N, C-alpha and C positions, 0 to 999 in steps of 0.2 A: 586532368580533370576529375580520374579516378581514384587520385589521391587527395583532391580537394572534397570530392564526395567522401570518402574515408574519415576525412577532418570533420565535416560537419557530423557524422553520425558519431564520431569521437565524441563530441562536443555536445550533442542531444544528448547520450550515454551519460556522462560525467554532470552535466545540469538535472536530468533526470534523479541521479542516485542523489544529486546534493539536495535536491528539495525535497526528496521522499525521506531522507536521513533526518535533515534539518525538522522535517515535518513531525516524523513517527516518534523519532527517539525521545522528546518531552512526552510522549502520549505514555510510550512503553516504562517512563521511569514511575511516572504519575497510576499507571496500572500495577505496576512491581510493588510501588508504596499502598497503595489501597488495600491489595492483594496481603501482603504485609501485616498492614495494620488489622486486617479484619480478622487472621488466622491469631495475631496474639489476642486479639479480645475474647475470638473462638474458646481459646485454650483459657486465658482468664474466666472467663463464663464454665469453662469446665472445673477449673481450680475450685471455683465459689462454690459451684453444684456437688464436688465429691467434699470440701469441708462440712458443708451445711448436712450432708447426708450421714457423712461421718459422726457431726457433732449429735444429729437426730439420734440414730441408732446407738450413740453413747449413753444418751439421755435415758431411752426404751429400756437398753437391757441395765441402765443401773436402777432404774425404776421398776424392772422385773424385780432384778434379785432383791433390793429395798423391799418390795412387798412380798415376798416367799418369807425374808428375815422376820416383818412387822407381822404376819400373821402366823408365824408359828411363834413367835413371842405374845401374841395375844392370847394363843391356846395356854401358854404355860400361865398366865395370870390369871387364866380363869377357873383353870384346874388346878389341883391338888395332884402330889405324888399318888396318893395313896387312891385317888378317883382314874388317873393315868393310868396306874401300872393294872388293875383289873384288864384281862383281855376283851371282854365284852363294852366296857365303856371305849379303850383304845379303837375297837372296829368300828363302832358309832362314830369317834369323832373321826377316823379315815374317810367312813361314806361320807360325813358332813363335808368334808374340805375337800371332796372330788365332785358336787355338784355345781351346777350352771357354770358359769364362764371359766371357773377353775378346775373341770373335769379334766383327767388327765394330768392336770401339772404335775401333782407328785404322785409317785411310784409306791412309796410305802413310807412309814411312820416306824420309828425305834425307839424305847425308852430305855435309857442304860443309866446304870446307876454310879456312884463317884469311884467307886471301884472298878469299874471298866466292866462289869458283868450286864448282861441282858437283861431287863425286866420285864420288858413286853415289846411285842412286835407283831404289825399288821403288814401284811404286803405279799408279793408273789416267791419269795425267797428265804419263807421260814426254815425249810430243812437246809440251804446251806449257810446261815448264819446262826443256826443254835447253839449254844454254848460257846459263843464267839466274844472272847477277851480282847476288850480295846486298852488294857490300861497302860500299856507301854506303846500304844500307836501314839505320834506325831500330832494327828490332828486331836486325837483325845486331851491331850496336856494342853496345847493348844487353846480349844475352846474353854479347859476351866479356867485358863489364863486370862484369856482375851475376853471369855464372854460368848463372842460368836466365831464361827468358822466357816468359810466357803470355800470348799476345794477345787483345785482343777477337776477336768473332765477326765474319765479314767474308764474300763472296762471292768477291773476288778473280777471277781468271779461271777459277776454277772453275764460276761461278755457281751455287755453291751453299755455303749457308753453312757456316760450319765456323769453328774456332779451330784456333790454332797451339802448339804446347810444342816451346821450344828449349833443348839444354843442350850445355856445352861442360864438355871434361873438364877435369881440376885443369891441364895442362901447357898448357891453350888450343892445343892443336896440331888440333883440328876442332871440327866442331858438328854435334850430332845432332838433327835436327827432325821431328817426328813430327805428320799432320793427324790431328785426332781429330773422329770423328764427332758430328756436334752433334745429330743426333736421339738417338743415347743419350744425352746430356748432359739434351738437353730433358725426356726422357721424367724425369730424377728431379724434375720440377717438378709431374709430373700428381696426383702424390698431394697438393701442396701446396695443391690447390681445395676449399676449404671453403663448400660448399652448391650449389648451381644456378648462382647468379648470381655466385659467387665467382672469383678469376683469381689467377695465382701469373707473374712472369715475372722477367727478371732484366738490369738498366741497367748502362751504362758512366759514368765520371762526368760525361760529357758530355749524359747521356739519351737514351743510343741504345738500342734494344733489342738485347740481347745472344741473347734468346729470344723466340721468338713470345708474344703473348698467348694465354692461351686461351680468353678473350670476344673474341679477333680485334682487338682495340683498336689505333689504331695511332699513339694522338696520346696523352700525360699531359696529365692535368687539375692544377687547382691544388695539390690535396691532394698528391699525384704527386711534383710538380717540389720541393714543399715539404720531401720528403725527401732530393733528393739532396745535400745538405748532407752534409759527413764528420760523423757520431758514433758515439761510441762504444756498444756495447751494441746492444739491439732498439729502438726508437724506436715509437712508436706515435700515430697521428693520426686524424680522424673528422672527415667531411662533415655528417653524421647520417644518411645514407643507405649509408655504404659506412664498413667500417674497415679502416685500412691500418697495414700492421705493416712498417718498413724493415729491414734488415740490413747492412751491408759484409760482402763476403768475399772471396777471392783478393785479398792483403794490400791492402784498400779499394780493388781496382780496380773491383769489380762491386757493385752492389747490388741484393741480394733482396728484392722487395717481394711481401707477400701480401695480397691484397685480398678483404673478406669483405663481403657484403650482409648488414646488420643482418636485414633481414626474413625471410631465409631462414633463418636461425637462433635466430628467435626461434616458431617453432611451438608448443612448450612454453607459453612465454606469453602466446600467443595463447587458446589451449585452456583456458588455467587464467582467462584473463581473462574470457574467454566464460561459462565456469563462474562465476565470480565474479558478474559481471552478471545472470545468468540469475538464480544466487541472490539477489541482492539483489532485482530485480526481483519476483520470487514472494514476497520476505519485505514489499516493500513492496504488493504487493495484499494480503498477510495481514495487516499491520497497515491497509490502507484498508480492509475490512473489519470488524477489531476495532475500528477508529476509529470505524466508522459506527454499529457496534452499542452501542458504551459510549458514546456522544454521544446516539444514539437514547433510549436506556434511561436518560440523565441526563433528558433535555429532558421523557421522557414523564412521568418522577419530577416536575420542578417544575410541569408542566403540570398533573396530577393535584392537587398541592399547591396552584396556584392555584387549581383547579377550587374544590378541598373549601373553600378558605379564602374564594371568592367566595359558595358555597354557604352558608355559616356566616354571609359577613356578611349573606346575604339573609335567612336563618333569622335572625338574632337581629333585624334591622330587622324582618322582619315578626311575629318574637316580641314586640317591643316595640309594633310596632303596634297586634297582639293586647292586649297589655293595657294600651295606652292606648283601646281601645275599650271595653274589661274594665271598665275606670273610668269613662270616659263612660258607657255602659250602664247601671252601679251608679248614678251620681247620677242620671241621668234617671229609673231607676225609683223611687228614694228621692223623687225631687221628684213624680213621678207619683201616688205611694201618697198622700200625706197629700190631696189634694183626691180621690182615689178616695173615700179612707175619708171624706171628707166628704160626698162626694155620696152615698155608701150609707149613711151616718146620714141623712141629710136624704130618702131616697128611703126609707128604714125610717119617719121620725115621721111623712111623708106619707101612707105606707101606713095607718099606726096610728090617724090621723084620718079618712082614707076609712072605715074600720073603725066610727067610734064616727057616723058621719051617717047620717041616715034617708034609705033611697034614694029616699021619695018627694018629698022636699026638694030632692034634688041632682038637678039634670039630666046626662045623661052619666057617671055615676057609675060606669059597668061600662069606660068607656073609659079613665079618670083609673086605673081599676085596673088596665088593661093597660097603658099609658104606664108608670107606675110599678115593673110587674114586668119591661117590656124594659130601663127604666133599671137595674135591678138586675143583669140581664140582661147586659149591655154591660159594667155595671162589673166584674161576674165577670170577663168574658173579657179587659178590661185588666189587671187584677191578675194573669189567667194570664200575660198577656206580659209584666208588671213581673218575674212570678217568674221567666220565663225567661230574661230579661237578667240579673237578680241571679245565676242560675245559670251563665249565660255569662262575668260579671265575674269566677267564683273567682279567688284568686291563683295566676298564671302559674307554671308549674315548680317546681309543690308536689304533693306526692303525698297523697292523701287516698283513702277508700274509696270505689268505683266499680261505679256497679252498670251494667253493659256497655249492656242492654235501655233503661233509662231513658236512657243518654249517645246510644243511636241513636235513641231516639224525639228526643229533644230536637233533636240534631243533622239529623234529618228536617224535624223542624217550621220550621227556617230556610228550607229551599227547597220548603218545598209549595207556596208560593205560583207559584214559577216552574214547576214540576213542573204545576200546574193550568194554566197558561198554554199549554204542551205539550202537554195531555193525557197527559202520563206517568204511568204508577201505579208505586206502590212494592207488591210482593208479601213481605210482612213474615212470615217462620217463625221468630221467637224462642223459646228454649227459657227457659221460666220457670222453671226449676229452677235456673238457674244463679246461682252464689254471688258475693258482692261481690269485689271485687280491688283491694288497695293500690295504687296507680299514679299517674303524673301524667295525669291525667284532661283537664286542658285539652291537654295535647299527644297524647294519644289521639284527643281530641274532634276538633282540626285533622286528625289525620292520616284518620278518617272522612270527615271533611269535603270533603278535598282528594278521596277516595276517589268520593263519590257526585256533585261538582260534573264529576269526568271521568265518570261513568256516563249523567250526565246530558244530557251534551255529544256522547257517543257513540252513543245509542240513536235521539235525535232525538226528532221529535213521535208521539206515540201508540208510544210503546216502553213496556219493563217493566222495571223495575228488582227482582231479588230481593236479600232484604236477610236472610241466615240469619246464626244463632248458634248455636254448639255447645259441651260441654265434651268432651274428650279428655285424658283422664287428670291431667296439671296443669298443665295450658293451655286457654285459651279461645280460640275461633277465631271471627273474623267475617267472612263471604263476602258479597261486594257482585260480583251479577255481572248484566251486561245481555245484550238481544239484538240488540247491534249488529251491526256487520260482522266483528268481532272484529280482532286485531292481527298485523299480519305478522312472519313470523320474523324479518327483519333487524332490522326496530324492536323485536323480543323482546329482542335481542341489546343494546340500548344505552339499553333503555326508563328505567334508574335511573339513567343519567351526566344531571351536569347541565347545565342549559339546551338539552336533546335533547329536541326537541318536534315534533311532526306538525300544529299547527295553523296556520293563517295568521296571519301576521305583523302584530304588535300584538295578536292573541289569548292568547297565553300566553307564558311566560317559561320553559318548560322547568326549572322549580325544584320544580314539586308532587309528583311522584311522587319523587324525589330526595331532597325535604322527608320525606315518608311513610319512604322506606326507614332516614332516618336515624333519625325517629322510632322506628319500631320496633327499631331495634338501641337507641336509649338509656335504653328501657324495658324490655329484655330479652327483647323478641319476634323474632318475624320476618317478611318481608311477602314473599307469591309471587303472579306471575300465571302463569295459562294460557289458551289457548282452548276453550271449552266445545264437545264436540261438537254440540250441538245450534246452535251458531252465539253470536258476541259473547264476552266476554272476562270473566273471573272473577278477582278480585283478592280473597287470603285473607291477613289478617292476624291473627296468633297472637301471645296476652300469655301470661305464664306468670302462675298462679297463687299469690300472696304473700299 
């Protein structure tokens, strides 16, 4: 039984695992797909945002540079060299260009002749650049050749990061050079920062920082170096942690780099992922409970079916055994009846002969007559026993007219010797007006026999068993009650289950009451049990009148 119980537990676990896995695996696959797709969409959004920021900042910086160039070109077109090289006029012009929204954009203005000599200057660095000759400077040659020059950001003798815009007039008679405030230029990149871990800066073609890194970086990593090759449009790359967008500006002289930390921009994705994981865990817990419940229900049904099948097998074996005993009893009764009849006949003949004898001539005549009488008495007793055996050997599972009182008395007679041996008395309260009923008498007798045997076991020596019959409406009831210790409540709840027994090992199979219940339902009746107020247990078998 213990091995069978382990098999049920193993089956329940397998069913639970099967139901759980088959239910949760598709949900996990769908959840993982949803998380992956949402992450890709989030990364795509970051890429789109980074591209848009890079392009927007590129346009803003190019516009800023072009505005400065156009502004200086306008000044050159408005004023002649003679006017500009007068220091007073250049001072007024410098004050004019630094008014309004352009205040602070231009740090100084410098007028240089075609021979590289300074003609006029206005700004804070007069002492440092006075007498400076630019004739051999590369930028001076370039501005004369191309007409316009925008330098990289450098410190120079000013010890402050700046860049220079220089233009020459169409006749190349002079060069107007302006130093641009790099702080204002750098401020154009602050709005390009994407997230707290993002960065934005400008590099020249040699990889030198033209603006300070927003994250105070001083060196380029491999992904940033890879962007330095000249390309058209916007180029995007990633190293798993950061997303890099590069775009060339200022005539492919400078590279704008926008750097976005991927995890900073995935807060929405992380919230979505956490919700999905929480939902999957909740569904998994629900599936686990449902799987356990379903598997337990299925195993309980299988276990119940196995119990019923085992009980049925035991009952059929018992019925077959009873049928064999019945046939054996019938054969024994038939074989015994023949010599009993012969003994009865011979005893009668001897009695007749003794009646004809002269009492004076036969010694011990009275003793002979007593012996013949005892022979007849014991032959009659043996005949009664064989009559009971014939009654017990009626055909099994067949309906016939049954008188319950007679059936009870016959059943009790089988157990009288056991009752006398233990000084157990039967208190019979039989309703003599009970009608006969058509039922399976052998099955009913088997149920009564089991109930009385249980009562004998319950009362012990010198106990009392009450057997009461009565009619109520369209049914007959048989009550078998004992004065034993009664039945505990937890036992009452399981008393009809197959194989449940309170007897010691080897003294009971736990099938007796289960068979009684099955017989009662098969013949259309019921069987109940309760504890009596005065002590002991009472079993009541109710059979329908038919």
